MARBA-3410 file (N, C-alpha, C, O; in Angstrom, 1 decimal):
147
0.8,-1.2,0.0,0.0,0.0,0.0,0.9,1.3,0.0,0.6,2.2,-0.7 ~ 1.9,1.3,0.8,2.8,2.5,0.9,3.5,2.7,-0.5,3.7,3.8,-0.8 ~ 3.9,1.6,-1.1,4.5,1.7,-2.4,3.6,2.4,-3.4,4.0,3.2,-4.2 ~ 2.3,2.0,-3.4,1.3,2.5,-4.3,1.1,4.0,-4.0,1.0,4.8,-4.9 ~ 1.0,4.3,-2.7,0.8,5.7,-2.3,2.0,6.6,-2.7,1.9,7.7,-3.1
3.2,6.0,-2.6,4.4,6.7,-3.1,4.4,7.0,-4.6,4.9,8.0,-5.0 ~ 3.9,6.0,-5.3,3.9,6.1,-6.8,2.8,7.1,-7.2,2.9,7.8,-8.2 ~ 1.8,7.3,-6.4,0.6,8.2,-6.7,0.4,9.0,-5.4,-0.6,8.8,-4.7 ~ 1.3,10.0,-5.1,1.2,10.7,-3.8,-0.1,11.5,-3.7,-0.7,12.0,-4.7 ~ -0.5,11.6,-2.5,-1.7,12.5,-2.1,-1.2,13.9,-2.2,-0.1,14.2,-1.9
-2.1,14.8,-2.6,-1.8,16.2,-2.8,-1.9,17.0,-1.5,-1.4,18.1,-1.3 ~ -2.7,16.4,-0.5,-2.9,17.1,0.8,-3.3,16.1,1.8,-3.7,15.0,1.5 ~ -3.1,16.5,3.1,-3.6,15.6,4.2,-5.1,15.5,4.1,-5.6,14.4,4.5 ~ -5.8,16.5,3.7,-7.3,16.4,3.6,-7.7,15.3,2.6,-8.6,14.5,2.8 ~ -7.0,15.2,1.5,-7.2,14.2,0.5,-7.0,12.8,1.0,-7.7,11.9,0.8
-5.9,12.7,1.8,-5.6,11.4,2.4,-6.6,11.0,3.4,-7.1,9.8,3.4 ~ -7.0,11.9,4.2,-8.1,11.6,5.2,-9.4,11.2,4.5,-10.0,10.2,4.9 ~ -9.7,11.9,3.5,-11.0,11.5,2.7,-10.8,10.2,2.1,-11.8,9.4,2.1 ~ -9.7,9.8,1.6,-9.5,8.5,1.0,-9.5,7.4,2.0,-10.1,6.4,1.7 ~ -8.9,7.6,3.1,-9.0,6.6,4.2,-10.4,6.4,4.6,-10.8,5.2,4.7
-11.2,7.4,4.8,-12.6,7.2,5.2,-13.4,6.6,4.1,-14.3,5.7,4.4 ~ -13.2,7.0,2.9,-13.9,6.4,1.8,-13.6,4.9,1.7,-14.5,4.1,1.5 ~ -12.3,4.5,1.8,-11.9,3.1,1.7,-12.5,2.4,2.9,-13.0,1.2,2.8 ~ -12.4,2.9,4.1,-12.9,2.3,5.3,-14.4,2.1,5.2,-14.9,0.9,5.5 ~ -15.2,3.1,4.9,-16.6,3.0,4.9,-17.2,2.1,3.7,-18.2,1.5,3.9
-16.4,2.1,2.6,-16.9,1.3,1.5,-16.3,-0.1,1.4,-16.6,-0.8,0.5 ~ -15.6,-0.5,2.4,-14.9,-1.8,2.4,-15.9,-2.9,2.4,-17.0,-2.8,3.1 ~ -15.6,-4.0,1.7,-16.5,-5.2,1.7,-15.7,-6.4,2.2,-16.3,-7.4,2.5 ~ -14.4,-6.2,2.4,-13.5,-7.3,2.9,-12.5,-6.6,3.9,-12.2,-5.4,3.8 ~ -12.0,-7.4,4.8,-11.1,-6.9,5.9,-9.9,-6.3,5.3,-9.4,-5.3,5.8
-9.4,-6.9,4.2,-8.2,-6.3,3.6,-8.3,-4.9,3.2,-7.3,-4.1,3.2 ~ -9.5,-4.5,2.8,-9.7,-3.1,2.4,-9.6,-2.2,3.6,-9.1,-1.1,3.6 ~ -10.1,-2.7,4.7,-9.9,-1.9,6.0,-8.5,-1.9,6.4,-8.0,-0.9,7.0 ~ -7.7,-3.0,6.3,-6.3,-3.0,6.6,-5.6,-1.9,5.7,-4.7,-1.2,6.2 ~ -6.0,-1.9,4.4,-5.4,-0.9,3.5,-5.7,0.6,4.0,-4.8,1.4,4.0
-6.9,0.8,4.5,-7.2,2.1,5.0,-6.4,2.5,6.2,-5.8,3.6,6.3 ~ -6.2,1.5,7.1,-5.4,1.7,8.3,-3.9,1.9,7.9,-3.2,2.8,8.4 ~ -3.4,1.2,6.9,-2.1,1.4,6.4,-1.8,2.8,5.9,-0.8,3.4,6.1 ~ -2.8,3.4,5.2,-2.7,4.7,4.7,-2.5,5.7,5.8,-1.9,6.8,5.6 ~ -3.1,5.5,7.0,-3.0,6.4,8.1,-1.5,6.5,8.6,-1.2,7.4,9.4
-0.7,5.6,8.2,0.7,5.6,8.6,1.6,6.4,7.7,2.8,6.5,8.0 ~ 1.1,7.0,6.7,1.9,7.8,5.8,2.3,9.1,6.5,1.6,9.7,7.3 ~ 3.5,9.6,6.2,4.1,10.7,6.8,3.3,12.0,6.7,3.3,12.9,7.6 ~ 2.5,12.1,5.6,1.7,13.3,5.3,0.7,13.6,6.5,0.4,14.7,6.8 ~ 0.3,12.5,7.2,-0.7,12.8,8.3,-0.1,12.3,9.6,-0.9,12.3,10.6
1.2,12.0,9.7,1.8,11.6,11.0,1.6,12.8,11.9,2.0,13.9,11.6 ~ 1.1,12.5,13.1,0.9,13.5,14.2,0.0,14.6,13.8,0.1,15.7,14.4 ~ -0.9,14.4,12.9,-1.9,15.4,12.4,-3.1,15.2,13.3,-3.8,14.2,13.3 ~ -3.4,16.2,14.1,-4.6,16.2,15.0,-5.9,16.0,14.3,-6.8,15.5,14.9 ~ -5.9,16.4,13.0,-7.2,16.2,12.3,-7.5,14.8,11.9,-8.5,14.4,11.4
-6.5,13.9,12.2,-6.7,12.5,12.0,-7.5,11.9,13.2,-8.0,10.7,13.0 ~ -7.7,12.6,14.3,-8.4,12.0,15.4,-9.8,11.5,15.1,-10.2,10.4,15.5 ~ -10.6,12.3,14.4,-12.0,11.8,14.0,-11.9,10.5,13.2,-12.8,9.6,13.3 ~ -10.9,10.4,12.3,-10.7,9.2,11.5,-10.4,8.0,12.4,-11.0,7.0,12.2 ~ -9.4,8.2,13.3,-9.1,7.1,14.2,-10.2,6.7,15.0,-10.5,5.5,15.3
-11.0,7.7,15.5,-12.1,7.4,16.4,-13.2,6.6,15.6,-13.8,5.6,16.1 ~ -13.4,7.0,14.3,-14.4,6.2,13.5,-13.9,4.8,13.3,-14.7,3.8,13.4 ~ -12.6,4.6,13.0,-12.0,3.3,12.8,-12.2,2.4,14.1,-12.6,1.3,14.0 ~ -12.0,3.0,15.2,-12.1,2.3,16.5,-13.6,2.0,16.8,-13.9,0.8,17.1 ~ -14.4,3.0,16.7,-15.9,2.7,17.0,-16.6,1.8,16.0,-17.5,1.1,16.5
-16.2,1.9,14.8,-16.9,1.0,13.8,-16.2,-0.3,13.5,-16.8,-1.2,13.1 ~ -14.9,-0.3,13.8,-14.1,-1.5,13.5,-14.4,-2.5,14.6,-14.5,-3.7,14.3 ~ -14.4,-2.1,15.9,-14.7,-2.9,17.0,-14.0,-4.3,17.0,-14.7,-5.3,17.2 ~ -12.8,-4.3,16.7,-12.0,-5.6,16.7,-10.6,-5.3,16.9,-10.1,-4.3,16.5 ~ -9.9,-6.3,17.6,-8.5,-6.1,18.0,-7.6,-5.6,16.9,-6.8,-4.6,17.1
-7.6,-6.2,15.7,-6.7,-5.9,14.7,-6.9,-4.4,14.2,-5.9,-3.7,13.9 ~ -8.1,-4.0,14.1,-8.4,-2.7,13.6,-8.0,-1.6,14.7,-7.4,-0.6,14.4 ~ -8.5,-1.9,15.9,-8.2,-0.9,17.0,-6.7,-0.8,17.3,-6.2,0.3,17.4 ~ -6.1,-2.0,17.4,-4.6,-1.9,17.6,-3.8,-1.4,16.5,-2.7,-0.9,16.6 ~ -4.4,-1.4,15.3,-3.8,-0.9,14.1,-3.6,0.6,14.1,-2.7,1.1,13.4
-4.4,1.3,14.9,-4.2,2.8,15.0,-3.7,3.2,16.3,-3.5,4.4,16.5 ~ -3.4,2.3,17.2,-2.9,2.7,18.5,-1.5,3.4,18.4,-1.3,4.4,19.2 ~ -0.6,3.0,17.6,0.6,3.7,17.5,0.5,5.1,16.9,1.2,6.0,17.2 ~ -0.5,5.3,16.0,-0.8,6.6,15.5,-1.3,7.5,16.6,-0.9,8.7,16.7 ~ -2.1,7.0,17.5,-2.6,7.8,18.6,-1.5,8.1,19.5,-1.4,9.2,20.1
-0.6,7.1,19.7,0.6,7.3,20.6,1.5,8.4,20.0,2.0,9.2,20.8 ~ 1.6,8.5,18.7,2.4,9.6,18.1,1.7,10.9,18.3,2.4,11.9,18.6 ~ 0.4,11.0,18.3,-0.3,12.2,18.6,-0.1,12.6,20.0,0.0,13.8,20.4 ~ -0.1,11.6,20.9,0.2,11.9,22.3,1.5,12.5,22.5,1.7,13.5,23.3 ~ 2.5,12.0,21.8,3.9,12.6,21.9,3.9,14.0,21.4,4.6,14.9,21.9
3.2,14.3,20.3,3.3,15.6,19.6,2.4,16.6,20.2,2.7,17.8,20.1 ~ 1.3,16.2,20.8,0.3,17.1,21.3,-0.2,16.7,22.7,-1.4,16.5,22.9 ~ 0.8,16.7,23.6,0.5,16.1,24.9,-0.7,16.7,25.7,-1.5,15.9,26.1 ~ -0.8,18.0,25.9,-1.9,18.5,26.7,-3.3,18.2,26.1,-4.2,17.7,26.8 ~ -3.5,18.4,24.8,-4.7,18.1,24.2,-5.0,16.6,24.2,-6.1,16.2,24.5
-4.0,15.8,23.9,-4.2,14.3,23.9,-4.4,13.7,25.3,-5.1,12.8,25.4 ~ -3.8,14.3,26.3,-4.0,13.8,27.6,-5.4,14.0,28.0,-6.0,13.1,28.6 ~ -6.0,15.2,27.7,-7.4,15.4,28.0,-8.3,14.5,27.3,-9.2,13.9,27.8 ~ -8.0,14.3,26.0,-8.8,13.3,25.2,-8.7,11.9,25.8,-9.7,11.2,25.9 ~ -7.5,11.4,26.0,-7.3,10.1,26.5,-8.0,9.9,27.9,-8.5,8.8,28.2
-8.0,10.9,28.7,-8.7,10.8,30.0,-10.2,10.6,29.7,-10.8,9.8,30.4 ~ -10.7,11.4,28.8,-12.2,11.2,28.4,-12.4,9.8,27.8,-13.4,9.1,28.2 ~ -11.5,9.4,27.0,-11.7,8.0,26.3,-11.6,6.9,27.4,-12.2,5.9,27.2 ~ -10.8,7.2,28.4,-10.6,6.1,29.4,-11.9,5.8,30.2,-11.9,4.7,30.8 ~ -12.9,6.6,30.1,-14.1,6.4,30.8,-15.3,6.3,29.8,-16.5,6.3,30.2
-15.0,6.2,28.6,-16.0,6.1,27.5,-16.8,4.8,27.7,-16.3,3.8,28.2 ~ -18.1,4.8,27.3,-18.9,3.6,27.3,-18.4,2.5,26.4,-18.6,1.3,26.7 ~ -17.7,2.9,25.3,-17.2,1.9,24.3,-15.9,1.3,24.8,-14.9,1.9,25.0 ~ -15.9,0.0,24.9,-14.8,-0.8,25.4,-13.6,-0.5,24.5,-12.4,-0.4,25.0 ~ -13.8,-0.4,23.2,-12.7,-0.3,22.2,-12.0,1.1,22.4,-10.8,1.2,22.2
-12.8,2.1,22.7,-12.2,3.5,22.9,-11.4,3.4,24.2,-10.3,4.0,24.2 ~ -11.9,2.8,25.2,-11.2,2.7,26.5,-9.9,1.9,26.2,-8.8,2.3,26.7 ~ -9.9,0.8,25.5,-8.7,0.1,25.2,-7.7,0.9,24.4,-6.5,0.9,24.7 ~ -8.2,1.7,23.5,-7.3,2.6,22.8,-6.6,3.6,23.7,-5.4,4.0,23.4 ~ -7.3,4.1,24.7,-6.7,5.1,25.6,-5.5,4.4,26.3,-4.5,5.1,26.6
-5.6,3.1,26.6,-4.5,2.4,27.2,-3.4,2.0,26.2,-2.2,2.4,26.4 ~ -3.7,1.4,25.1,-2.7,0.9,24.2,-1.9,2.0,23.5,-0.8,1.7,23.1 ~ -2.5,3.1,23.3,-1.8,4.2,22.7,-0.6,4.7,23.5,0.4,5.1,23.0 ~ -0.7,4.5,24.8,0.3,4.9,25.8,1.4,3.8,25.8,2.6,4.0,26.0 ~ 0.9,2.5,25.8,1.8,1.4,25.8,2.7,1.4,24.6,3.9,1.0,24.7
2.3,1.9,23.5,3.1,2.0,22.3,4.3,2.8,22.6,5.4,2.5,22.1 ~ 4.2,3.9,23.3,5.3,4.8,23.6,6.4,4.0,24.5,7.6,4.0,24.2 ~ 5.9,3.3,25.5,6.8,2.5,26.3,7.5,1.4,25.5,8.7,1.2,25.6 ~ 6.7,0.7,24.6,7.3,-0.3,23.8,8.4,0.3,22.8,9.4,-0.3,22.6 ~ 8.1,1.5,22.3,9.0,2.1,21.4,10.3,2.4,22.1,11.4,2.1,21.5
10.3,2.9,23.3,11.5,3.2,24.0,12.2,1.9,24.3,13.5,1.9,24.2 ~ 11.5,0.9,24.7,12.2,-0.4,25.0,12.8,-1.0,23.8,14.0,-1.5,23.8 ~ 12.1,-1.0,22.6,12.7,-1.5,21.4,13.9,-0.8,20.9,14.9,-1.4,20.5 ~ 13.8,0.6,20.9,14.9,1.4,20.4,16.1,1.4,21.4,17.2,1.6,20.9 ~ 15.8,1.2,22.6,16.9,1.1,23.6,18.0,2.1,23.5,17.8,3.3,23.5
19.2,1.6,23.2,20.4,2.4,23.1,20.4,3.2,21.8,21.3,4.1,21.7 ~ 19.5,3.0,20.9,19.5,3.8,19.7,19.0,5.2,20.0,19.3,6.1,19.2 ~ 18.3,5.3,21.1,17.9,6.6,21.5,18.9,7.2,22.5,19.6,6.5,23.2 ~ 19.1,8.5,22.4,20.0,9.1,23.4,19.4,8.9,24.8,18.2,8.8,25.0 ~ 20.3,9.0,25.8,19.8,8.9,27.2,18.7,9.9,27.5,17.7,9.7,28.2
18.9,11.1,27.0,18.0,12.2,27.2,16.6,11.9,26.6,15.6,12.2,27.2 ~ 16.7,11.4,25.3,15.4,11.1,24.6,14.6,10.0,25.4,13.4,10.1,25.6 ~ 15.3,9.0,25.9,14.7,7.9,26.7,14.1,8.5,27.9,12.9,8.2,28.3 ~ 14.9,9.3,28.6,14.4,9.9,29.9,13.2,10.8,29.7,12.2,10.7,30.4 ~ 13.2,11.6,28.6,12.1,12.5,28.4,10.8,11.7,28.0,9.7,12.1,28.5
11.0,10.7,27.1,9.8,9.9,26.8,9.1,9.3,28.0,7.9,9.3,28.1 ~ 9.9,8.7,28.8,9.4,8.0,30.0,8.9,9.0,31.0,7.9,8.7,31.7 ~ 9.6,10.1,31.2,9.2,11.1,32.1,7.8,11.7,31.8,7.0,11.8,32.7 ~ 7.5,11.9,30.5,6.2,12.4,30.1,5.1,11.4,30.4,4.0,11.8,30.8 ~ 5.4,10.1,30.3,4.4,9.1,30.6,4.2,9.1,32.1,3.1,9.0,32.6
5.3,9.2,32.9,5.2,9.2,34.3,4.4,10.4,34.8,3.6,10.3,35.8 ~ 4.7,11.6,34.2,3.9,12.8,34.6,2.5,12.6,34.3,1.6,13.2,35.0 ~ 2.1,11.9,33.3,0.7,11.7,32.9,0.1,10.6,33.6,-1.0,10.2,33.3 ~ 0.7,10.0,34.7,0.1,9.0,35.4,-1.1,9.5,36.1,-1.0,10.2,37.1 ~ -2.2,9.1,35.6,-3.5,9.6,36.1,-4.5,8.5,36.1,-4.5,7.6,35.2
-5.3,8.4,37.2,-6.3,7.3,37.2,-7.1,7.2,35.9,-7.6,8.2,35.4 ~ -7.2,6.0,35.4,-7.9,5.8,34.2,-7.1,6.0,32.9,-7.6,5.5,31.8 ~ -6.0,6.6,33.0,-5.2,6.8,31.8,-4.0,5.8,31.7,-3.9,5.0,30.8 ~ -3.2,5.7,32.7,-2.1,4.8,32.7,-2.4,3.6,33.6,-1.5,2.7,33.7 ~ -3.5,3.6,34.3,-3.8,2.5,35.1,-3.4,2.6,36.5,-3.6,1.7,37.3
-2.8,3.7,36.9,-2.4,3.9,38.3,-3.5,4.6,39.0,-4.5,5.0,38.5 ~ -3.3,4.7,40.3,-4.2,5.5,41.0,-4.7,4.7,42.2,-5.6,5.2,42.9
END
């Protein structure tokens, strides 16, 4: 999917968002939904706050592990880039009626921890410290599971 997107680049983040939603909503097989999720990983929309409604729709309508977990790292990237806004959102999501939204509030934070553990010494000590410090500062009941 990424090779196809590279060969036929999107002209704007808005066009990419619209394509993701069109593909998601019109899908008739799981693979089309996987393709829509794959498109959300393109650099053009990385850490783009306007992707939140797209991710939320994928989570609320997908309602399955592979779809929901497929966007967790994207939400984790938003958490890193837009901490105050995302902290507030994830706090709200942590008490949402929808199980899948609550799960996303947790797994999007776990992605950051996993990223730091996987990258290990490839990250500078300061980068590791800052990533983990931000999570520790965000330790709030319902968000990180502490309390």
